C-alpha positions, 0 to 999 in steps of 0.5 A: 500500500502506498502512503497516499492511500493512508490519508486524505489531503485537503489541498485548500487548507493543507490539512490531512486526515488518516483513512481507516487504512492509515489508522490500521497501518500506522496507529499502533506504530505511531502510538509507540513513538508517542503520536496519536493518529487523531492529532496528525493533521498536517503532512509535517506532523505525519512525517514527524510521526513516520520518522519517530516510529522508524527511529524507534523500530531501528533502536529495537532492531539494533538492540535485538541483533547488533553484534550478532552478524558483522556483515549486518553491523557494517551495512547498518553502521551510521544509520539513525538508531543503530549506533 
């Protein structure tokens, strides 16, 4: 599913609203990062929630797998949340 199917964008006001598909896809992920989907009303807020949830997921992945595979560590080195 493409991100554009997850929200409606009002071009006149610039506001967005997550669709049911968007809430299903991002609701739990955003909540873990401290964002309530009902509070996301702009593209900037959506992007901030995506960035924060990605960073949180990277930190979790790093804590579970870092140090187990030198090749993976070399590839992931320098990415936010991996170090």
